[in-house]
N, C-alpha and C positions, 0 to 999 in steps of 0.2 A: 679405723682412723687412728692413726699414731697418736703415740700422748708421750709427752716429757718430762722428767722429773729429777730432780740434781741428788746427788746420794750426799748426806750428811756429813757434813766438814770435811768432805772431799771437792776436787776441782774436775767433777767427773760428772755427766749427764747421762740418765738412761732413755732411749728413744723405742719405744715399744710398740709393737703392731703386728703383725703375722710372726716377724722376728723381732728378736730382743736384740739391740746395738748398746755396747758402752760409746760414748764419745770421750777423747782428751786430745786435747791441743797444747801446742808450745812445751814439748819436753827438753829438747834444746841440749839432746847429751854432746858430750865434749865441753862444756860452756868454762869448765874449772878453769882452765889455759888462762881466760879473761881473769880468772879471781886472781891467778897467780900473779899478773903481771901487776896487780895492784897490793901484791903481797899480802893476798888473802890465802889460808891452806885450809881445806876441810877434808882434806885425807883421800891417797889415794883411792878410785874404786868406790868411794862411800856414796856419791850420787847416784850411778847406774845399779849399785847393788838397791839402793831406798827407794831409787824408782822401781824395779822391777818386782819387791819386795809389797809394794802398797798397791802395785795395779794388779798383781796374782792374787794379793787377798779379796780385793774385790771381786775379781773375776770367779775365784771361789766362792765368796759370798752370793752373786748375783748370776751367775751362771747363762753369761750372754753366749747369743750365737756368734755374734764377730765383736771386732773392736773397730770403732773408725776414730781413725788419727786426722786432726785436722790441719796436720802440716807442724812446719818447725823441730821435727824429730830432730836432726844435727843441731848444731850448734855452731860454726863455723858457715860462712853467706857460699863463697865462690870454689872453694878447696877443700878438702878432707883433711883431716891433721891425723895425725897417729893414732892419740887416744878413740878418732871415732872411727878407724880403721877396726878398733877394736871391740869398740863398746856397742857400737850402732849393730850391727850383725848380733851380737850376744843378746842384745834385747829383744829384736824380731825373733830371733829363734826361741828364746824362754818364752814370749808373749804366745806366738804363735802355737806351742805346745795346747797350748788351754784353750784357744778358740781361734775362728778365723780372723783374720787382721786386713782392713782395707786402708789406705794411705791414700790423702788427697795431698800432695806435696805442697810446702810453703816455699817462702823465698829463701829460707836458710837450708833448703833441701836440694840445691844443687847436685848431680851427679848421683844421687843416693842412691839410683838404679844399683852401682856399682856395691852397693853396701848389703842390700836388703835379699833373702834368700828367696827360690822360685815358688814357694808357694803363699808367698804372701801377694795381696790385689794393689797392684798402683794405679791407680786412673787421672785422669787428667786435673793439674792444675786450678783448673776453672770452677772445680767441683762436680757434688754429685746431687741427685734428687731423689729424693724419697716422699712420696705422694707430694704433699702440698711445700715441704719445706727443702729450702737449698741449703746441704752442706757446705762450705767453704775455709780455707783458711783467712781469709778476707784480705789477702794483698793485691786482690785483684778487681776488674769490676764485670760482674757477672754477666753471663750473656744474655740480650734478649729469649734466647731460646728457654734461658729460664722464667720467663716474666709470668709464667700462670702462679708461680708460688705465693704464698702471702705469707712465711717464716724464712727468716736466714739466722741459721747458727753459723757463727763465726768464732775466729780467734785473733791471732796476732797484735793485736792490741794489748793486751796483759793489763788487763783495770787495777787499777791501787786507787783505796780510800784516802785521799788524803788532808787530816785535819788536825794541826797539831797538839790539840787540846784533849784530842780524845784514847781512850785505848784503842780503838781500831784503826787509827794514824799509820801507812802502809801496809796493811793488809791487801791481800787478793781481793774481789769481790765480784760477782754476776753482776752484769747491765742488761737489762732487759727494756727495748726501749719501742713506741709505734712513732711511725713517721709515714708523711705521705707517698704510695707507690711509685708516682711518677717522678722522686726524688732520683729512685734508682730505676724503674724501667720509664724513659719518658713517654710511650705511649699507653701507659697504664694507668686507670684511677683506685681510689678505695686509701686503705691504709695497709700497711706490711710492718712485722712486727720482727725485731733483730734483738737476737739472744747474743753474747758477746761474754763468751767463756774467758776465765782467767785460767792464767797458766797453769800447767801441771809442776812446772820448774818452782819450787816454792823459795829458791836463792835468788831471785830476782825480788828483793826485799828492800825497800828505801822508804824513810822516814821525811826525808824533806821532796819534794817535789821538784826542785831544781835540780836536784843530783838524779832522777830518774829518768832514764830517756827511753822512749814509749815508742813503739811504732805508729807511723801514721798510715789508716787502711783512706785507699780512695772511695770506699762505703760509706764510713763516715762523713767522708771530705763532701761526701754530696748531699748529706742532709743538712738541708736548711732549716727543718725548724720541726724540733720533737713536741708530738703531739702528748705525750705520757710517757713518762721512765718507772723505772724499781728499780734499785739502787740493792744487793744481796748480801749477805755476809756468807762466808764459805758452811756456814750452821744453819742458813737457811733464814736466817733474819732480814727485814726490809727496815735501812736504815737511813733511805731518803727515795726520793724522787727527782722529777727532771728540775728543780729546783737548784740541786746540786750537781747537774751533770758534768758542770765546766770542773767538779773535782776529782773526777775520777776518768774522763773522756782529753 
């Protein structure tokens, strides 16, 4: 049976059964060009070097068999920017030196096959199933072929907590919620648990909700009612339930 846990203070999940996997989503390599257009400068190669260093240190500590990337590795949607041509292959090469790498493409990963080494496993953007868990980016509706699962782990939404009088305002969070399975798979009954991972990219930071553009997920759009929910900080503290879900979704 698969077990999951979050790594304290990191937007990284461990999925462990016969093999041990790390799960990461929404790295958005090359996003700096968007910041530059807004006259925000963080330094050349700063983000990619930080990303590689942070991930490899966790890999060294956890010693997983593989890392599963839930999409949006690159930042541009349709094109490949100059920085992505340089930095995406560098990222994959460095991480692959540590463990196997599986990529589930997201909506920002068009043409990413042109950037990844041959020893990277890239599968369908519809996602992959490990026992009873569907791993997917979150920008597509899951296939009925996956309707036997009772848990979905996804990214795409970049959940952030907004409460202006809180010290946690603008911080990345985990969301774990339960809803009726028929919302996602119309021919099934019972409950399904959905875990929404925080983005690995820490620069998607905002303190005002109106300034923060989060992605819309058809999975979340399908949910008519949430049975229960937990909002969890990166360090593992539960800070809310379904009553504040509108502050993070």
